[in-house]
C-alpha positions in Angstrom: -111.2 -86.0 -11.5 -111.7 -89.0 -9.2 -113.7 -89.0 -6.0 -110.4 -89.8 -4.1 -108.7 -86.8 -5.6 -111.6 -84.6 -4.7 -111.7 -85.4 -1.0 -108.2 -86.6 0.0 -105.8 -83.9 1.1 -102.5 -84.3 3.0 -100.4 -81.8 4.9 -96.8 -82.9 4.2 -93.9 -81.7 6.2 -90.6 -81.3 4.4 -87.0 -82.0 5.2 -84.3 -80.6 2.9 -80.8 -82.1 3.2 -77.6 -80.2 2.5 -74.4 -81.6 3.9 -76.3 -84.0 6.1 -78.1 -81.2 7.8 -81.7 -80.1 7.8 -81.8 -76.8 5.9 -84.1 -74.5 3.9 -83.2 -72.6 0.8 -84.7 -69.2 -0.3 -86.0 -69.2 -3.9 -83.8 -72.3 -4.6 -80.6 -70.5 -3.9 -77.8 -72.7 -2.4 -76.0 -69.6 -1.2 -79.1 -68.7 0.8 -79.4 -71.8 2.9 -80.4 -71.7 6.6 -79.6 -74.6 8.8 -82.4 -75.5 11.2 -81.2 -78.8 12.7 -78.0 -80.8 12.3 -79.9 -84.0 13.1 -82.6 -84.7 10.4 -83.6 -87.9 12.0 -84.6 -86.0 15.1 -86.7 -83.7 12.9 -88.4 -86.7 11.3 -89.2 -88.2 14.7 -90.8 -85.0 15.7 -93.1 -85.0 12.6 -93.8 -88.7 13.2 -95.3 -87.9 16.6 -98.2 -86.2 14.8 -100.9 -87.7 12.6 -98.8 -87.1 9.4 -99.1 -89.6 6.6 -96.3 -88.4 4.3 -92.9 -86.8 4.7 -91.2 -85.1 1.8 -87.4 -85.4 1.8 -85.1 -83.6 -0.8 -81.4 -84.4 -1.2 -80.3 -80.9 -2.2 -76.7 -82.0 -2.8 -78.1 -84.8 -5.0 -80.2 -82.4 -7.0 -77.1 -80.3 -7.8 -74.7 -83.2 -8.4 -77.0 -85.6 -10.2 -76.5 -88.5 -7.7 -77.7 -89.4 -4.2 -75.4 -87.6 -1.8 -77.1 -87.8 1.6 -77.7 -91.5 1.8 -76.8 -91.9 5.5 -79.1 -89.0 6.5 -81.9 -90.5 4.4 -81.4 -93.9 6.1 -81.6 -92.2 9.5 -84.8 -90.4 8.6 -86.4 -93.7 7.4 -85.5 -95.3 10.7 -87.2 -92.5 12.6 -90.2 -92.0 10.3 -92.5 -94.4 12.2 -95.8 -94.8 10.2 -95.1 -91.9 7.9 -94.5 -92.7 4.2 -91.3 -91.0 3.0 -91.1 -89.6 -0.5 -87.5 -88.8 -1.7 -86.3 -86.5 -4.5 -83.0 -85.1 -5.5 -80.3 -86.7 -7.7 -82.4 -89.8 -8.5 -81.8 -90.2 -12.3 -81.7 -93.9 -13.1 -83.7 -97.0 -12.7 -81.0 -98.4 -10.5 -81.2 -95.3 -8.2 -84.9 -95.7 -8.0 -84.6 -99.3 -7.1 -82.0 -98.5 -4.4 -84.3 -95.9 -2.8 -87.3 -98.1 -2.8 -85.3 -101.0 -1.4 -84.0 -98.8 1.4 -87.6 -98.1 2.5 -88.6 -95.0 0.6 -92.3 -95.3 -0.3 -92.3 -93.0 -3.3 -89.5 -91.5 -5.5 -89.8 -88.0 -6.9 -88.2 -87.4 -10.3 -87.3 -83.9 -11.3 -84.4 -83.1 -13.7 -84.5 -86.5 -15.3 -88.2 -86.2 -15.9 -87.5 -83.2 -18.2 -84.4 -84.6 -19.8 -85.4 -88.2 -20.1 -89.2 -88.5 -20.1 -89.0 -92.1 -21.4 -87.3 -93.1 -18.1 -90.3 -91.8 -16.2 -92.6 -93.8 -18.3 -90.5 -96.9 -17.8 -90.3 -96.3 -14.0 -94.0 -95.8 -13.7 -94.6 -99.2 -15.4 -92.0 -101.0 -13.3 -93.0 -99.4 -10.0 -96.7 -98.6 -10.1 -97.7 -96.1 -7.4 -94.1 -95.4 -6.5 -93.1 -92.6 -8.9 -93.9 -89.0 -8.6 -92.8 -86.1 -10.7 -91.5 -82.8 -9.3 -92.2 -79.8 -11.5 -90.4 -76.8 -10.2 -91.3 -73.7 -12.2 -90.3 -70.1 -12.5 -92.7 -67.9 -14.6 -94.4 -71.1 -15.7 -91.2 -72.7 -17.2 -89.8 -75.8 -15.5 -86.3 -75.5 -13.9 -83.8 -78.4 -13.6 -80.5 -79.3 -12.0 -81.4 -78.2 -8.5 -83.2 -75.1 -10.1 -79.9 -73.9 -11.5 -81.1 -74.2 -15.2 -84.3 -73.2 -16.9 -85.9 -75.4 -19.5 -88.3 -74.4 -22.3 -91.0 -76.8 -21.1 -94.1 -75.5 -19.3 -95.4 -77.2 -16.2 -98.8 -77.9 -17.7 -97.3 -79.5 -20.8 -95.2 -81.8 -18.7 -98.0 -82.6 -16.2 -100.2 -83.8 -19.0 -97.4 -85.9 -20.5 -96.5 -87.6 -17.3 -100.1 -88.1 -16.2 -100.6 -90.2 -19.4 -97.8 -92.6 -18.4 -99.3 -93.2 -14.9 -97.2 -91.4 -12.4 -98.7 -91.5 -8.8 -98.4 -87.7 -8.1 -97.2 -84.4 -9.4 -95.5 -82.0 -7.0 -95.7 -78.4 -8.3 -93.3 -75.8 -6.8 -93.3 -72.1 -7.7 -89.6 -71.3 -7.2 -90.1 -67.6 -6.7 -92.4 -68.4 -3.7 -90.2 -71.1 -2.2 -88.8 -70.3 1.3 -90.4 -66.8 1.2 -93.3 -67.5 3.5 -95.5 -65.3 1.2 -98.0 -68.0 0.3 -97.9 -70.7 -2.4 -99.0 -69.9 -5.9 -102.3 -71.7 -5.5 -104.0 -70.3 -8.6 -101.3 -71.8 -10.9 -101.3 -75.0 -8.8 -105.1 -75.4 -9.0 -105.1 -74.8 -12.7 -102.5 -77.5 -13.1 -104.6 -79.9 -10.9 -107.6 -79.3 -13.1 -105.7 -80.1 -16.2 -104.7 -83.6 -15.3 -106.3 -86.6 -13.5 -103.2 -87.3 -11.5 -103.1 -86.0 -7.8 -101.3 -82.6 -7.7 -99.4 -81.4 -4.5 -98.6 -77.8 -3.9 -95.2 -76.7 -2.7 -93.3 -73.5 -2.0 -94.2 -70.5 0.0 -96.5 -71.7 2.8 -96.2 -69.2 5.6 -99.4 -69.3 7.7 -102.3 -71.4 8.7 -104.4 -69.3 6.3 -102.3 -70.5 3.4 -103.0 -74.1 4.5 -106.7 -73.4 4.8 -106.8 -71.9 1.3 -104.9 -74.9 -0.1 -107.1 -77.4 1.6 -110.2 -75.8 0.2 -108.8 -76.5 -3.3 -109.2 -80.3 -2.8 -112.5 -79.8 -4.7 -110.4 -78.7 -7.7 -108.1 -81.7 -7.5 -105.4 -80.5 -5.2 -104.2 -83.5 -3.1 -101.9 -81.9 -0.6 -99.5 -79.1 0.4 -95.9 -79.4 1.4 -94.8 -77.2 4.3 -91.2 -76.5 5.0 -89.6 -73.3 6.4 -92.8 -72.2 8.2 -92.7 -75.3 10.4 -89.1 -74.5 11.4 -89.6 -70.8 12.1 -92.7 -71.4 14.1 -94.9 -69.5 11.7 -97.0 -72.7 11.4 -97.7 -75.1 14.3 -98.0 -78.6 12.9 -100.8 -79.8 15.1 -102.8 -76.6 14.4 -102.2 -77.0 10.7 -103.5 -80.6 10.8 -106.6 -79.4 12.6 -107.1 -76.7 9.9 -106.9 -79.4 7.2 -109.4 -81.6 9.1 -111.9 -78.7 9.4 -111.5 -77.3 5.9 
C-alpha cells in the first residue's frame, strides 16, 4: 500500500442518468428508479460549488444497452463541472468509446461489464490511457454482476480486482448491489478487505445514508480505501455535502 493510498480520501458525489434525467435506482432495479432532477447539469453545478475533486457519472441506459446513450446529458455535465474531474461509466465497451469519452472531456472512464467479459480490453486500455481507466466491480454476495446488474457472473470481486490491479488500472470502484440506494450503509468490511488485497486505490460505493457512514469510510483510508461515492443520500437530504466534506477533513 502506498503512502498516497493511505492518506488520500475523496468524497465523490454521483449522478446517475436515465432518459437524460438525474435518477437513483434501488438495488440496481430499473423499475425502482426515482427521478430527482430533470437537469443533470444543474446538479453538477451544485456539486461544483463545493470543494469536490471528483464527480461520478453513470449512464444507466448505456449500462443496459451496451452503448453510450446519454451523450448530450454527459456533455452538459462536463460543461458545468468546473474544476471537478468527471469519471464516466455505463455502456463504454470499446477502445473507440473510451477515446470518445476522453476526448469529450471525461477525466477517467469506468469499465464494468466489458471488464468481466473482455479483460484483455481493460489491459489494452490501461496501457493506452495510463491513469484514465478505472474498473467498476458491482457485486451481489461477492459475485460480480454485469449488463447493468441484470446478469450475475461466476467471478468474485477479489479475483477480478487482483487481475486488473496487475494491468495498471487507476482505480477500482466496488459496489455492493444489495446496499445500493438503500441508505443502510455501505459494505465497508468487504470493501476494506478488497482494498487490502490490491495496491490499486479502491473506492466504496452503494448504501451511504448518513454522515456516520462517511466517517467510518474515511477512517478506512489507513487500510487503503481511497474514497466513497455518495448518491441518493445527497438528493434526499440525509447527507449534507458541505458537512460530509468536513467529516472527511476531520477523520
